[in-house]
C-alpha positions as a Markdown table, in Angstrom:
| # | Residue | x | y | z |
|---|---|---|---|---|
| 1 | Met | 127.2 | 180.6 | 160.4 |
| 2 | Arg | 127.6 | 176.9 | 161.4 |
| 3 | Lys | 129.6 | 176.1 | 158.2 |
| 4 | Ile | 131.9 | 179.0 | 158.9 |
| 5 | Ser | 132.6 | 177.9 | 162.5 |
| 6 | Leu | 133.1 | 174.3 | 161.3 |
| 7 | Arg | 135.7 | 175.4 | 158.7 |
| 8 | Ile | 137.5 | 177.6 | 161.2 |
| 9 | Gly | 137.6 | 174.6 | 163.6 |
| 10 | Ile | 139.0 | 172.4 | 160.9 |
| 11 | Ala | 141.7 | 175.0 | 160.2 |
| 12 | Glu | 142.6 | 175.1 | 163.9 |
| 13 | Met | 142.8 | 171.4 | 164.0 |
| 14 | Leu | 145.2 | 171.4 | 161.0 |
| 15 | Val | 147.6 | 173.8 | 162.7 |
| 16 | Gly | 147.5 | 171.7 | 165.9 |
| 17 | Ala | 145.2 | 173.9 | 168.1 |
| 18 | Glu | 142.6 | 171.1 | 168.3 |
| 19 | Arg | 142.5 | 167.3 | 168.4 |
| 20 | Glu | 141.4 | 165.2 | 165.5 |
| 21 | Lys | 141.2 | 162.1 | 167.7 |
| 22 | Lys | 140.9 | 161.5 | 171.4 |
| 23 | Gly | 144.4 | 161.2 | 173.0 |
| 24 | Glu | 146.2 | 163.4 | 170.5 |
| 25 | Gly | 148.2 | 166.3 | 171.9 |
| 26 | Val | 147.3 | 170.0 | 171.5 |
| 27 | Asp | 149.7 | 172.7 | 170.6 |
| 28 | Tyr | 148.7 | 175.5 | 173.0 |
| 29 | Ser | 150.6 | 178.1 | 171.1 |
| 30 | Ala | 148.7 | 177.3 | 167.9 |
| 31 | Gly | 145.3 | 178.8 | 166.9 |
| 32 | Val | 143.7 | 181.6 | 165.0 |
| 33 | Leu | 143.9 | 185.4 | 165.7 |
| 34 | Phe | 140.9 | 187.2 | 164.4 |
| 35 | Tyr | 141.3 | 190.9 | 163.5 |
| 36 | Lys | 137.8 | 191.4 | 162.1 |
| 37 | Lys | 134.3 | 190.5 | 163.4 |
| 38 | Thr | 131.1 | 189.7 | 161.4 |
| 39 | Asn | 129.9 | 192.7 | 159.5 |
| 40 | Asp | 133.2 | 194.7 | 160.0 |
| 41 | Tyr | 134.4 | 196.8 | 157.1 |
| 42 | Val | 137.4 | 195.3 | 155.3 |
| 43 | Glu | 139.8 | 197.1 | 153.0 |
| 44 | Lys | 141.3 | 195.3 | 150.0 |
| 45 | Asp | 144.3 | 193.2 | 151.0 |
| 46 | Glu | 143.6 | 193.8 | 154.7 |
| 47 | Ile | 144.4 | 190.9 | 157.0 |
| 48 | Ile | 141.3 | 189.6 | 158.7 |
| 49 | Ala | 142.7 | 186.6 | 160.5 |
| 50 | Glu | 146.1 | 184.9 | 161.2 |
| 51 | Leu | 146.9 | 181.2 | 161.6 |
| 52 | Leu | 149.4 | 180.6 | 164.4 |
| 53 | Arg | 151.5 | 177.4 | 164.4 |
| 54 | Asn | 154.8 | 175.9 | 165.3 |
| 55 | Ser | 155.0 | 173.5 | 162.3 |
| 56 | Ser | 154.5 | 174.1 | 158.6 |
| 57 | Lys | 152.7 | 170.7 | 158.4 |
| 58 | His | 149.2 | 171.2 | 156.9 |
| 59 | Ile | 149.6 | 175.0 | 156.8 |
| 60 | Glu | 148.6 | 175.3 | 153.1 |
| 61 | Glu | 145.5 | 173.1 | 153.7 |
| 62 | Ala | 144.6 | 175.2 | 156.8 |
| 63 | Asn | 145.0 | 178.4 | 154.8 |
| 64 | Ser | 142.7 | 177.1 | 152.1 |
| 65 | Val | 140.1 | 176.1 | 154.6 |
| 66 | Met | 140.2 | 179.5 | 156.2 |
| 67 | Cys | 139.9 | 181.3 | 152.9 |
| 68 | Val | 136.7 | 179.6 | 152.0 |
| 69 | Ala | 135.3 | 180.1 | 155.5 |
| 70 | Tyr | 134.8 | 183.8 | 154.9 |
| 71 | Ile | 132.2 | 185.5 | 152.8 |
| 72 | Ile | 133.1 | 189.0 | 151.8 |
| 73 | Ser | 130.4 | 191.2 | 150.1 |
| 74 | Glu | 129.7 | 194.9 | 149.5 |
| 75 | Asn | 126.5 | 194.7 | 151.6 |
| 76 | Lys | 126.3 | 194.4 | 155.4 |
| 77 | Asn | 124.3 | 191.4 | 156.5 |
| 78 | Glu | 121.7 | 192.6 | 159.0 |
| 79 | Asn | 119.9 | 189.3 | 159.2 |
| 80 | Ile | 122.8 | 187.2 | 160.7 |
| 81 | Lys | 121.8 | 185.4 | 163.8 |
| 82 | Leu | 124.8 | 184.8 | 166.0 |
| 83 | Ile | 122.9 | 183.0 | 168.8 |
| 84 | Lys | 120.7 | 180.2 | 167.6 |
| 85 | Asp | 118.9 | 179.4 | 170.8 |
| 86 | Ile | 119.3 | 179.6 | 174.6 |
| 87 | His | 118.4 | 176.6 | 176.8 |
| 88 | Tyr | 117.6 | 177.0 | 180.5 |
| 89 | Glu | 117.8 | 174.3 | 183.0 |
| 90 | Arg | 114.4 | 173.6 | 184.6 |
| 91 | Arg | 114.3 | 173.1 | 188.3 |
């Protein structure tokens, strides 16, 4: 799950929705729209996410990163753990 999130974050950075370095600007209209969640059924050729951007700069690279971020299989993954751990503040 961590690698998937990291790859999606890299794709967001490439379209301008996140900073690569401190002090860089952020395009608040850029980002990713997700149409499917983990374990959702997907039809062939169905759109599962959309990259939003104002510039074509790095769009092919962002698209490639997003494509390898997803794992599509015929079986539902029942063992996926979405929350790794919860930490509480001690008083």
